[in-house]
Backbone as CSV, one residue per row, in Angstrom:
resi,resn,N_x,N_y,N_z,CA_x,CA_y,CA_z,C_x,C_y,C_z
1,MET,91.905,95.985,68.682,91.644,95.563,70.050,90.842,94.660,70.008
2,GLU,90.952,93.269,69.712,89.469,92.017,69.783,88.976,92.521,71.330
3,PHE,87.627,92.040,71.269,87.263,91.753,72.338,86.797,90.636,73.006
4,THR,87.884,89.634,72.902,87.286,88.393,73.537,88.157,87.887,74.585
5,ILE,87.725,87.048,75.351,88.691,86.270,76.512,88.834,85.370,75.845
6,ASP,90.135,84.685,75.541,90.460,83.493,74.765,92.076,83.455,75.233
7,THR,92.581,82.357,74.745,94.087,82.042,75.045,94.767,82.588,74.127
8,ARG,95.905,82.563,74.354,97.098,83.286,74.108,97.949,82.551,74.044
9,GLN,99.003,82.305,72.576,100.165,82.158,72.293,101.382,81.880,73.274
10,GLY,101.777,81.106,74.055,102.979,81.084,74.899,102.316,80.980,76.541
11,LEU,100.991,81.311,76.915,100.192,81.012,77.876,99.419,79.921,77.943
12,SER,99.393,79.815,79.154,98.132,78.599,79.830,96.913,78.794,79.565
13,PRO,96.073,78.336,79.317,94.455,78.825,79.321,94.299,79.714,80.466
14,GLN,94.054,79.016,81.675,93.242,80.170,82.362,94.242,81.631,82.908
15,ILE,95.575,81.904,82.573,96.474,82.897,82.483,95.892,83.463,81.489
16,SER,96.061,82.705,80.257,95.613,83.557,79.188,94.278,84.281,79.576
17,TYR,93.347,83.915,79.835,92.060,84.414,80.326,91.970,85.864,81.184
18,LEU,93.185,85.518,82.252,93.430,86.728,83.078,93.940,87.485,82.630
19,VAL,94.790,87.370,81.853,95.913,88.533,81.100,95.082,89.279,79.939
20,THR,94.359,88.475,79.318,93.218,89.154,78.242,92.414,90.018,78.691
21,GLN,91.797,89.752,80.128,90.870,90.767,81.265,91.645,92.047,81.617
22,MET,92.589,91.769,82.106,94.019,92.669,82.197,94.121,93.549,81.227
23,GLU,94.520,92.912,80.299,95.070,93.972,78.981,93.086,95.128,78.634
24,TYR,92.340,94.583,78.818,91.349,95.443,78.367,90.939,96.543,79.561
25,VAL,90.946,95.706,80.539,90.928,96.802,81.911,92.321,98.110,81.460
26,ARG,93.222,97.714,81.154,94.722,99.005,81.280,94.030,99.554,79.903
27,LYS,93.543,98.923,78.880,93.358,99.856,77.124,91.985,100.749,77.815
28,THR,91.222,100.778,78.590,89.947,101.712,79.133,90.573,102.286,79.884
29,THR,91.878,101.833,81.117,91.983,102.916,82.159,93.030,104.201,80.783
30,LEU,94.042,103.754,80.324,94.735,104.615,79.218,93.701,105.652,78.355
31,ASP,92.710,104.987,78.079,91.351,105.832,77.369,90.966,106.972,78.225
32,SER,91.011,106.740,79.157,90.518,107.568,80.341,91.049,108.814,80.941
33,VAL,92.721,108.086,80.781,93.617,109.493,80.894,94.334,110.207,79.583
34,LYS,94.159,109.987,78.427,94.369,110.842,77.343,94.340,112.003,77.170
35,GLY,95.808,112.473,77.152,95.694,114.132,76.638,95.636,115.051,78.363
36,LEU,95.515,114.043,79.396,95.683,115.344,80.607,96.837,115.796,80.482
37,THR,96.772,116.847,80.948,98.106,117.939,81.336,98.147,117.340,82.745
38,CYS,99.440,118.471,83.408,100.073,118.059,84.554,99.336,118.616,85.968
39,PRO,98.318,120.075,85.485,97.390,120.375,86.249,96.230,119.649,86.567
40,GLU,96.018,118.811,85.490,94.528,117.801,85.751,94.964,116.998,86.469
41,LEU,96.349,115.840,86.120,96.583,114.257,86.835,96.748,115.154,88.518
42,ASP,97.241,116.880,89.082,97.156,117.146,90.237,96.445,117.798,91.032
43,PHE,94.720,117.730,90.055,93.687,118.002,90.509,92.844,117.558,91.545
44,LEU,92.699,117.958,92.615,92.118,117.078,93.837,90.622,117.378,93.975
45,PRO,89.802,116.886,93.520,88.271,117.209,93.990,87.844,117.284,95.173
46,CYS,88.644,116.732,96.042,88.474,117.161,97.624,89.420,117.179,98.362
47,GLU,89.317,117.962,99.616,90.227,118.285,99.964,91.262,116.783,100.516
48,ASP,90.245,115.713,101.062,91.215,114.487,101.116,91.210,113.709,100.044
49,GLY,90.358,113.957,99.098,90.879,113.118,98.071,92.054,113.122,97.384
50,ASN,92.082,112.196,96.372,93.535,111.112,95.516,93.045,112.296,94.348
51,SER,94.678,112.543,93.675,94.501,113.350,92.243,94.387,111.983,91.038
52,ILE,94.193,112.323,89.914,94.177,111.203,89.078,95.785,111.299,88.819
53,GLY,96.689,111.501,89.073,98.351,111.150,89.327,98.503,110.284,89.989
54,ALA,97.800,110.581,91.038,98.040,109.386,92.482,97.089,108.035,92.560
55,LEU,96.007,108.054,91.445,95.489,106.591,91.292,96.181,106.073,90.126
56,LEU,96.690,106.943,89.656,97.624,105.903,88.302,98.729,105.476,88.753
57,LEU,99.442,106.016,90.090,100.616,105.424,90.562,100.007,104.369,91.730
58,HIS,98.918,104.573,91.785,98.363,103.668,92.929,98.370,102.414,92.357
59,MET,97.260,102.478,91.154,97.543,101.464,89.985,98.959,100.633,89.948
60,ALA,99.979,101.414,89.573,101.093,100.156,89.346,101.758,100.002,90.529
61,ALA,101.660,100.677,91.648,102.347,99.989,93.039,101.319,99.092,93.811
62,VAL,99.866,99.040,93.485,99.422,97.961,93.804,99.833,96.554,93.187
63,GLU,100.114,96.376,91.882,100.492,95.854,91.122,101.749,95.172,91.428
64,LYS,102.736,96.120,91.859,104.301,95.888,92.261,104.474,95.615,93.501
65,GLY,103.331,95.773,94.204,103.381,94.978,95.518,102.890,93.438,95.329
66,PHE,102.085,93.558,94.523,101.472,91.322,94.263,102.961,91.012,93.541
67,GLN,103.844,91.545,92.603,104.625,90.850,92.094,106.055,90.343,93.268
68,ILE,106.086,91.736,94.221,107.093,91.346,95.214,106.617,89.923,95.795
69,GLU,105.322,90.297,96.416,105.115,89.110,97.413,104.488,87.766,96.682
70,LEU,104.182,87.685,95.495,103.716,86.488,94.688,104.746,85.703,93.918
71,PHE,105.618,86.505,92.964,106.600,86.194,92.266,108.154,86.346,92.931
72,ASP,107.858,86.936,93.780,109.612,86.861,94.508,109.323,86.154,96.460
73,ASP,107.964,85.872,96.474,107.708,85.314,97.732,108.577,85.961,98.748
74,ARG,107.969,87.696,99.123,108.758,88.297,99.983,107.941,89.472,100.059
75,ARG,107.801,90.413,101.584,107.059,91.319,101.544,108.229,92.644,101.223
76,PRO,107.933,94.102,100.553,108.440,94.639,100.254,109.702,95.404,101.153
77,ASN,110.674,95.846,100.565,111.697,95.904,101.080,111.763,97.412,101.748
78,GLU,112.872,98.335,102.428,112.798,99.608,103.021,112.814,100.097,101.492
79,GLN,113.588,100.065,100.456,113.877,100.879,99.084,112.452,100.674,98.570
80,GLU,112.072,99.625,98.581,110.862,99.499,97.595,109.808,100.000,98.212
81,MET,109.492,100.225,99.569,108.675,101.114,100.786,108.801,103.065,100.567
82,ASP,110.045,102.922,100.201,110.225,104.275,99.903,109.456,105.272,98.728
83,GLU,110.045,103.777,97.420,109.138,104.503,96.224,108.190,103.959,96.033
84,TRP,107.393,103.035,96.610,106.066,102.790,96.191,105.113,103.257,97.326
85,GLY,105.450,103.258,98.623,104.489,103.718,99.839,103.833,104.795,100.051
86,ALA,104.078,105.723,98.756,102.808,106.577,99.127,101.590,106.617,97.920
87,ALA,102.798,105.958,97.418,101.454,105.844,95.621,100.529,104.014,96.394
88,TYR,101.043,103.498,97.214,100.427,102.430,97.670,98.969,102.842,98.574
89,SER,99.603,103.501,99.655,98.686,103.840,100.602,97.784,105.064,100.492
90,LEU,98.273,106.011,99.484,97.872,107.610,98.937,97.523,108.601,100.536
91,GLY,96.519,108.676,100.803,96.324,109.799,101.435,96.902,110.731,101.554
92,GLU,97.209,111.611,102.882,98.163,112.736,102.741,99.802,112.702,102.380
93,LYS,99.983,111.344,102.651,101.386,111.053,102.004,101.677,111.527,100.482
94,GLY,100.306,110.670,100.125,100.115,110.708,98.142,99.941,111.873,98.221
95,ARG,98.985,113.378,98.630,98.784,114.029,97.948,99.827,114.851,98.330
96,GLN,100.890,115.026,99.007,101.910,115.498,99.024,103.180,115.082,98.168
97,ASN,103.598,113.863,97.998,104.452,113.502,96.764,104.325,112.987,95.595
98,ILE,102.981,113.000,95.473,102.662,112.471,93.777,101.859,113.367,93.281
99,LYS,102.966,114.273,92.951,102.559,115.823,91.718,103.620,116.522,90.976
100,GLY,103.374,117.234,90.252,103.843,117.904,89.234,104.514,116.893,88.391
101,PHE,104.211,115.634,87.725,104.508,114.693,86.712,103.950,114.762,85.905
102,PRO,104.398,114.751,84.606,103.361,114.257,82.726,103.180,113.504,83.515
103,LEU,101.456,113.379,82.076,101.165,111.872,82.049,102.219,110.535,81.581
104,GLU,103.229,111.201,80.861,104.219,110.412,80.543,104.691,109.433,81.277
105,PHE,105.161,110.040,82.731,105.478,109.559,83.627,104.739,108.398,84.224
106,TYR,103.616,108.422,84.239,102.861,107.785,85.171,102.428,106.136,83.993
107,LEU,102.426,106.768,82.570,102.178,105.319,81.927,103.031,104.740,81.632
108,GLU,104.484,105.563,81.960,105.790,104.500,81.644,105.764,103.843,83.042
109,LYS,105.686,104.409,84.489,105.706,103.154,85.694,104.109,102.374,85.193
110,LEU,103.330,102.667,84.403,102.413,101.086,84.484,103.251,100.125,83.723
111,ASN,103.442,101.026,82.803,103.789,99.689,81.426,104.683,98.870,82.423
112,GLU,106.241,99.527,82.849,107.072,99.193,83.460,106.987,97.843,84.352
113,VAL,105.682,98.186,85.068,104.916,97.243,86.010,104.747,96.013,85.441
114,ARG,103.367,96.432,84.297,102.730,95.572,83.954,103.778,94.439,82.595
115,SER,104.694,94.947,82.725,105.723,94.172,81.777,106.001,92.902,82.335
116,ARG,106.644,93.625,83.896,107.256,92.140,84.363,105.755,91.368,84.680
117,THR,104.848,92.217,85.076,103.835,90.767,85.420,103.798,89.905,84.246
118,LEU,103.465,90.591,83.088,103.050,89.302,81.650,104.690,88.457,81.941
119,ARG,105.815,89.203,81.929,107.024,88.047,81.594,106.585,87.049,82.649
120,GLU,106.508,87.564,84.107,106.175,86.575,85.200,105.390,85.361,84.838
121,LEU,104.332,85.661,84.460,102.658,85.135,84.341,103.028,84.178,82.948
122,ALA,103.490,84.135,81.894,104.241,83.888,80.943,105.029,82.278,81.683
123,GLU,105.781,82.521,82.759,106.865,81.611,83.111,105.743,80.663,84.085
124,ARG,104.379,80.539,84.443,103.712,80.021,85.215,102.545,79.613,84.500
125,ASN,101.959,78.542,85.104,100.884,77.925,84.386,99.894,77.895,85.418
126,ASP,98.421,76.861,84.854,97.216,77.437,85.541,97.096,76.462,86.999
127,ASP,97.958,75.786,87.368,98.127,75.464,88.600,98.745,76.311,89.464
128,TRP,99.808,76.693,89.032,100.393,78.085,89.985,98.889,79.165,90.303
129,LEU,98.566,79.389,89.239,97.140,80.857,89.336,96.478,79.694,90.514
130,PHE,95.678,78.459,90.564,95.170,77.747,91.742,95.684,77.415,93.031
131,GLU,97.210,77.718,93.094,97.790,77.707,94.399,96.897,78.546,95.430
132,ASN,96.896,77.683,96.496,96.340,78.687,97.486,96.890,79.030,98.325
133,ARG,97.055,80.595,99.028,97.790,81.045,99.850,96.591,81.880,100.530
134,SER,97.458,82.624,101.545,96.841,83.799,102.380,96.775,84.993,101.976
135,TRP,95.492,85.838,102.004,96.065,87.607,101.598,95.288,87.829,102.516
136,ASP,95.780,89.108,103.295,95.293,89.539,104.376,94.678,89.169,105.202
137,THR,94.828,87.493,105.841,94.509,86.816,106.492,93.484,85.894,106.071
138,HIS,93.270,86.407,105.227,92.132,85.239,104.520,92.263,83.925,103.591
139,PRO,91.568,82.944,103.658,92.070,81.965,102.277,91.976,82.900,100.894
140,SER,92.621,82.580,99.700,92.752,82.919,98.877,93.767,81.949,98.001
141,ASN,93.767,82.488,96.724,94.752,81.999,96.144,95.404,82.976,95.084
142,ASN,96.312,82.508,94.177,96.871,83.778,93.288,95.787,84.026,91.973
143,TYR,95.223,83.560,91.839,94.060,83.855,90.683,93.357,84.580,91.136
144,PHE,92.800,84.535,92.032,91.996,85.947,93.025,92.618,87.013,93.059
145,ILE,93.750,86.794,93.473,94.728,88.175,94.027,95.133,89.145,92.601
146,TRP,95.485,88.359,91.587,95.530,88.860,90.128,94.189,89.701,89.638
147,PHE,93.415,89.070,90.112,91.992,89.443,89.715,91.874,90.544,90.527
148,HIS,92.026,91.016,91.716,92.025,91.932,92.679,92.353,93.156,92.037
149,VAL,93.684,92.346,91.358,94.642,94.016,90.662,94.288,94.768,89.419
150,PHE,93.087,94.135,88.832,92.363,94.685,88.095,91.104,94.991,88.559
151,GLU,90.738,94.559,89.510,89.259,94.978,89.867,89.697,96.537,90.685
152,ASP,91.051,96.365,91.394,91.262,97.745,91.968,91.371,98.493,91.116
153,GLU,91.893,98.171,89.799,91.726,99.306,88.355,91.051,99.836,88.131
154,ILE,89.727,99.072,88.171,88.864,99.386,87.474,88.036,100.670,88.370
155,ASN,87.793,100.397,89.760,87.747,100.725,90.917,88.087,102.220,91.051
156,HIS,89.362,102.458,90.322,90.020,103.706,90.603,89.858,104.557,89.071
157,ARG,89.863,103.714,88.174,89.361,104.159,86.872,87.894,104.598,86.799
158,GLY,87.121,104.574,87.354,85.722,104.959,88.015,85.996,106.196,88.604
159,GLN,87.109,106.341,89.467,87.404,107.697,90.400,87.867,108.846,89.012
160,ILE,88.533,108.149,88.426,89.513,108.934,87.333,88.153,109.657,86.604
161,ARG,87.181,108.890,85.861,86.278,109.504,85.279,85.390,110.749,85.872
162,LEU,84.961,110.435,86.880,83.990,111.420,87.950,85.396,112.573,87.796
163,ILE,86.219,112.550,88.158,87.980,113.415,88.394,87.444,114.372,87.341
164,ARG,87.583,113.491,86.035,87.389,114.142,84.574,86.022,115.001,84.536
165,LYS,85.131,114.425,85.129,83.929,114.968,84.982,83.394,116.455,85.681
166,ILE,84.337,116.076,86.824,84.389,117.663,87.717,85.506,118.769,87.127
167,LEU,86.426,118.064,86.609,87.488,118.945,85.928,86.383,119.805,84.630
168,SER,85.954,119.168,83.894,85.249,119.591,82.747,84.197,120.689,82.656
169,GLU,83.700,120.437,84.516,82.676,121.490,84.544,83.351,123.190,85.080
170,LYS,84.371,122.936,85.287,85.390,124.202,86.190,85.282,125.222,84.624
């Protein structure tokens, strides 16, 4: 893997920069979960905490939610909320419903969601990236929202590393 932020064939310049950053963040996330077992993925560091598995599925759910809002130009429907709601909001619902899955399950979900993001971004240009839109009642643009997708992943990857440290001390 190259450690550069650069243009990519088939992508506009700013989308290229965004994608190279997203790819690096994903690589480091995947490195942080290599070899985890189902009990490790399900481990709760505290009573009201989140498991590594839940954090991984949350990363996919956040990206999926923004795909629906930005690419499909709509809010998630009932079926999508049933599938992704626990992972998106985490909390008690996440602790109850996101457990018992092997690492491959989470990796497949992350890959499935990211594949669509990359396909969709390849169909757009820098003008689209800078289009203004409201996000959570705040003025924003598509670029910032996609930045938030991988910024959120970085945050949760930090939590994953802390949970792994706790697991290694047990």
